[in-house]
N, C-alpha and C positions, 0 to 999 in steps of 0.2 A: 589824764592825759597821757604820761611819762608810765603809765603800766602800758598803755597800746603799744606806743612806742619800740621800748622793750620788749613787750611778746614782737611784736612785726619784723625785728630785724633779727631775736633769736629764730621765731617762724622761719625767715628766712634762712638761716642755718641752718638750721634741723632739716629744710626738704635739700638742702644741697646733701646732708650726713647723709639723708632714706635714701637719694638719690644714687648717690657710694655702695651704699650700706644695701643694697637691693639690685646695684650691674656690675658693680664690680669686685668688691669682696665674694673670693668662690673658697673652698676648701676642697682638694682633687676627692678625701676621702671622708664620709658625714657619717663619722663611728658614735657621734655621741647627737642626740638629738637634740640638746640645745649647744652646736659645737659651736665657734669665734665666726662663724657665718648666721646665728641666729640671734647674739645677742645682736651688735647692730641695729638688725631689723627692730628688734622689737623695741628696744630705747627711742629711735626715731620715732615710733607707732606712739609712742606713751606721751616723749615731749610733742606730738605735734597736736595731740587731742587736748593735752594739759594747755599750749599755750593758744592753741582754737578758742578753749575753755577761757583765759585772760583776759582774749579780743572780743569773745558775745558780749563778757560779764567781768568790769575790769572790779577789783574790790573798793570798795567807796570808804574803808578804813583807815583813819592817819595816824600813826607813829607817831610820835612826834618822841626823838631821842633827848634830853638833856647835856649836856658839859658832863657832867657828873658821871653820865652810862659813856657817854667817849671816852674818858679816861681809866675808866674800869676793862672796861675794851681792848683798848689799847694796849693794858697793862697785862692783861692776862697774856694778848699776844709775843708782847713782849717775854714774860715771862716762860711762854712755849719755847718758842727763840733761845730762846739763854739755854731753859734746860736740856734741848734738843740734843744744843749744840754738845753738851758735857757727856753723849751720849757716846761711847765707846764700842759697841757693842758691833761686830762687825758682820755686814749686808751677806 
């Protein structure tokens, strides 16, 4: 049931994004076949199809994540955050 609620909420957001992508975003000169105008349109179409698939037939497999796995995931995120804070390369 949570799959369908999640997909329905994201579908509403994606439809809003698609409306913006197809009506608001315009480039004055489309010099590239996949310019700034096309990517949001493509992504909104793909996301809508994926979310409709989830709504139509949600996954019935249950993933049971143990406490040990959560600790490892949190440790990996923490290590990445610490290592990223030492990155001194200028952007």
